[in-house]
C-alpha positions in Angstrom: -58.8 -26.0 32.5 -58.8 -23.8 29.4 -57.1 -21.0 31.3 -54.2 -23.6 32.3 -53.9 -24.7 28.7 -53.7 -21.2 27.5 -51.3 -20.3 30.2 -49.2 -23.3 29.3 -49.3 -22.4 25.7 -48.3 -18.9 26.4 -45.6 -19.9 28.5 -44.2 -22.3 25.9 -44.3 -19.6 23.3 -42.6 -17.2 25.6 -39.7 -19.8 26.4 -39.3 -20.4 22.5 -39.0 -16.9 21.7 -36.6 -16.2 24.8 -34.3 -18.6 23.1 -34.8 -17.1 19.5 -34.3 -13.5 20.7 -30.4 -14.1 21.3 -30.1 -15.7 17.9 -31.8 -12.7 16.3 -29.5 -10.3 18.3 -26.4 -12.3 17.2 -27.6 -12.1 13.6 -28.2 -8.4 13.9 -24.8 -7.8 15.5 -23.0 -9.6 12.6 -25.0 -7.7 10.0 -24.4 -4.4 11.9 -20.6 -5.3 11.8 -20.7 -5.7 8.1 -22.5 -2.7 7.5 -20.1 -0.7 10.0 -16.8 -1.8 8.2 -18.4 -1.2 4.7 -19.3 2.3 5.9 -15.8 3.0 7.2 -14.2 1.7 3.9 -16.6 4.1 2.0 -15.6 6.9 4.1 -11.8 5.9 3.6 -12.4 5.9 -0.1 -14.1 9.3 0.2 -10.9 10.7 1.5 -8.3 8.6 -0.3 -9.6 9.2 -4.0 -9.3 13.0 -4.1 -5.7 12.8 -2.8 -5.0 10.2 -5.6 -6.8 12.4 -8.0 -4.5 15.3 -7.0 -1.3 13.4 -7.3 -2.3 12.1 -10.8 -3.2 15.5 -11.9 -6.8 14.8 -12.3 -7.5 17.7 -10.2 -5.3 20.7 -8.9 -3.2 20.0 -6.0 -4.5 21.9 -3.0 -2.2 21.4 0.2 -4.9 22.3 2.6 -7.5 20.0 1.1 -4.9 17.1 0.8 -4.0 17.7 4.5 -7.7 17.5 5.5 -8.1 14.3 3.6 -5.0 12.8 4.9 -5.9 13.6 8.5 -9.5 12.1 8.2 -7.8 9.0 6.6 -5.5 8.6 9.5 -8.4 8.7 11.9 -10.6 6.4 9.9 -7.8 3.7 9.6 -8.3 2.9 13.3 -11.8 1.9 12.9 -12.5 -0.9 10.4 -10.7 -3.8 12.0 -13.2 -4.1 14.9 -15.8 -4.8 12.4 -14.0 -7.9 11.4 -13.8 -9.2 15.0 -17.5 -9.9 15.2 -18.4 -13.5 15.2 -20.7 -14.4 12.2 -19.9 -11.4 10.2 -18.0 -13.6 7.6 -21.4 -14.4 6.0 -23.9 -12.0 4.3 -23.4 -9.1 1.8 -19.6 -8.9 2.0 -16.9 -9.0 -0.5 -14.4 -10.5 1.9 -12.8 -13.6 0.7 -12.9 -16.8 2.8 -9.2 -16.7 3.3 -9.5 -13.4 5.4 -11.2 -15.4 8.3 -8.5 -18.0 8.3 -5.6 -15.4 8.4 -6.8 -12.9 11.1 -3.3 -12.4 12.4 -2.1 -11.2 9.0 -5.2 -9.1 8.6 -4.6 -7.3 12.0 -0.9 -6.7 11.0 -2.2 -5.2 7.7 -4.5 -2.9 9.7 -1.5 -1.8 11.9 0.7 -1.1 8.8 -2.3 0.9 7.4 -2.7 2.8 10.6 1.1 3.6 10.6 1.4 4.5 6.9 -1.7 6.8 7.1 -0.3 8.5 10.0 2.9 9.2 8.2 1.0 10.5 5.4 -1.0 12.9 7.6 2.3 14.1 9.0 3.8 14.7 5.6 0.8 16.5 4.3 0.1 20.2 4.1 3.1 21.3 2.2 4.5 20.5 -1.2 3.1 17.7 -3.4 6.6 16.0 -3.4 6.6 15.5 0.2 3.3 13.3 0.1 4.0 11.1 -3.1 6.0 8.4 -1.2 3.8 8.2 1.9 0.6 8.2 -0.4 2.3 5.4 -2.3 2.8 3.4 1.0 -0.8 3.7 1.8 -2.0 2.7 -1.5 0.4 -0.3 -1.6 -1.1 -1.4 1.9 -4.7 -1.0 0.7 -3.9 -2.9 -2.5 -2.1 -5.8 -0.8 -5.1 -6.4 1.4 -7.6 -6.2 -1.5 -5.5 -8.5 -3.6 -5.5 -11.2 -0.8 -8.9 -10.8 1.0 -11.3 -8.9 -1.1 -13.6 -10.1 -4.0 -13.7 -7.6 -6.9 
């Protein structure tokens, strides 16, 4: 009789844990999505900031370094959008405004524009500073627009 009760108890705990495991996996996936997109944005800033510093005269303009940063930026801009597509990632340690989640079509469109503008910057980079000012400004404007609409400061 004791064995039957222990078995029943163990079975009950297993069933409950079996139901909780997907909940935990879901929570982990949402948290991973937040960390993923924040990491990508950190990498974007890593490459964007030196280009801005060069154009503002805060550091010497180096065409090869600018090109490197522009190429990396263009590659990175393809990545963060998928981090916003994970259900439940609208909660947690994030600076995303609530409005972002209600306007995903606009957010996707802004990411497409960022990708396009960053590709244009990478194409223009590698030569004279004057050639990168306008495309860099377009990227900066795209970033700023999204931050103003969808990011808590």
